[in-house]
N, C-alpha and C positions, 0 to 999 in steps of 0.2 A: 322701728316702732313696734312695741309689743302689743299683742292683742289679748284682751281678757276673754277668758272662757266662761260662758254663762251656764252652760250645762254640759254634761257628759252623757253620751248614750252608752248604756251597758247592754251588751247582747243578752237576749232572753236566757241563754244557757248559763250565764253567770249571775242571774238574779238570786239564786239560792246559795251563792258562795258565802262561806262563813267568814265574815269580815273581821270579827274579833280575833279569830286565829291568825288571820293575815297581819293584823296589827301587832299581835303578840310576837310573831315571827320577826317583824321589822324592829320591834323593841330589842329582841335578843341580838339582832344584827348590829344595832347601834351600840349595845354594850361591847360587842366584839370589836367594833371600831375604836372604842375608847381604850380597850385593852391593848389593841395593836399600837395605838398612839403612845401609850405608856411604855410599851416594849421598845418602840423606836427611840423614845426619849432616854431610855435607860441604855441605849447603845446596841440593842439586839435587834437590828433591822431585818436579819434573815428570819428570825422567829416571827416577827410582825408580818412579813410578806407571806410566810407559810400559813399563819393564822387567817389572813384575809383571803387567800386563795381557797382555803378549806371552807370558810364560812360563806363565801360568795356562792361556791358550788352547792353548799348545803342549803342556802336560802333559795337559790333558783330551783332546786329539787322540791323543796317543801311548798313553794308557791305553785309550782307546776302540779303538784299533787292536789292542792286545794282547788285549782282550776278544773282539773280532771274530775274530782269528786262532785263539783258543781254540775259539770256537764252530764255526768252519769245520773245525778238526781233529776235534772231536767229531762233526760231521756226517759226515766221511769214515770215521771208525771205526765209527760207527753203521751207515752204509751198507755197510761190509764185513761186519759181523756179521749183517746181514739176509739 
Protein backbone atom coordinates (compact mmCIF):
# COMPACT_ATOMS: atom_id res chain seq x y z
CA UNK A 1 0.00 0.00 0.00
CA UNK A 2 1.43 3.36 -0.99
CA UNK A 3 1.34 6.37 1.27
CA UNK A 4 0.64 9.87 0.07
CA UNK A 5 3.07 12.56 0.99
CA UNK A 6 1.28 15.63 2.26
CA UNK A 7 4.25 17.84 2.85
CA UNK A 8 7.97 17.86 2.36
CA UNK A 9 10.33 19.39 4.86
CA UNK A 10 13.11 21.36 3.27
CA UNK A 11 16.21 22.05 5.34
CA UNK A 12 16.73 25.72 6.10
CA UNK A 13 19.99 25.58 4.14
CA UNK A 14 18.09 24.87 0.93
CA UNK A 15 15.39 27.53 1.23
CA UNK A 16 17.40 29.85 -1.01
CA UNK A 17 18.04 27.22 -3.69
CA UNK A 18 17.44 28.41 -7.22
CA UNK A 19 14.61 26.06 -8.18
CA UNK A 20 14.24 27.44 -11.70
CA UNK A 21 17.85 26.47 -12.43
CA UNK A 22 17.19 23.02 -11.03
CA UNK A 23 14.14 22.58 -13.27
CA UNK A 24 16.13 23.86 -16.25
CA UNK A 25 18.88 21.28 -15.64
CA UNK A 26 16.26 18.53 -15.41
CA UNK A 27 14.72 19.69 -18.70
CA UNK A 28 18.12 19.43 -20.39
CA UNK A 29 18.57 15.96 -18.89
CA UNK A 30 15.20 14.85 -20.29
CA UNK A 31 16.19 16.10 -23.75
CA UNK A 32 19.38 14.06 -23.49
CA UNK A 33 17.31 11.00 -22.53
CA UNK A 34 15.26 11.49 -25.68
CA UNK A 35 18.45 11.81 -27.75
CA UNK A 36 19.83 8.62 -26.21
CA UNK A 37 16.59 6.82 -27.02
CA UNK A 38 16.82 7.94 -30.65
CA UNK A 39 20.44 6.83 -30.83
CA UNK A 40 19.51 3.42 -29.45
CA UNK A 41 16.64 3.08 -31.93
CA UNK A 42 19.02 3.89 -34.77
CA UNK A 43 21.24 1.03 -33.64
CA UNK A 44 23.96 3.03 -31.91
CA UNK A 45 23.66 1.63 -28.38
CA UNK A 46 27.27 2.46 -27.44
CA UNK A 47 26.80 6.15 -28.22
CA UNK A 48 23.52 6.17 -26.27
CA UNK A 49 25.22 4.65 -23.22
CA UNK A 50 28.14 7.09 -23.46
CA UNK A 51 25.74 10.03 -23.70
CA UNK A 52 23.77 8.88 -20.67
CA UNK A 53 26.86 8.24 -18.51
CA UNK A 54 28.22 11.68 -19.37
CA UNK A 55 24.94 13.50 -18.81
CA UNK A 56 24.14 11.75 -15.54
CA UNK A 57 27.51 12.77 -14.13
CA UNK A 58 26.99 16.29 -15.45
CA UNK A 59 23.50 16.53 -13.91
CA UNK A 60 24.79 15.29 -10.56
CA UNK A 61 27.61 17.83 -10.59
CA UNK A 62 25.29 20.72 -11.50
CA UNK A 63 22.66 19.82 -8.91
CA UNK A 64 25.41 19.45 -6.32
CA UNK A 65 26.65 22.92 -7.22
CA UNK A 66 23.15 24.39 -6.79
CA UNK A 67 22.87 22.78 -3.35
CA UNK A 68 26.32 24.04 -2.40
CA UNK A 69 25.44 27.59 -3.53
CA UNK A 70 22.25 27.49 -1.45
CA UNK A 71 24.21 26.38 1.61
CA UNK A 72 26.76 29.17 1.10
CA UNK A 73 23.96 31.73 0.79
CA UNK A 74 22.37 30.38 3.97
CA UNK A 75 25.70 30.68 5.77
CA UNK A 76 26.05 34.28 4.68
CA UNK A 77 22.57 35.25 5.81
CA UNK A 78 22.98 33.37 9.07
CA UNK A 79 26.29 35.14 9.69
CA UNK A 80 24.68 38.53 9.04
CA UNK A 81 21.91 37.79 11.54
CA UNK A 82 24.31 36.85 14.33
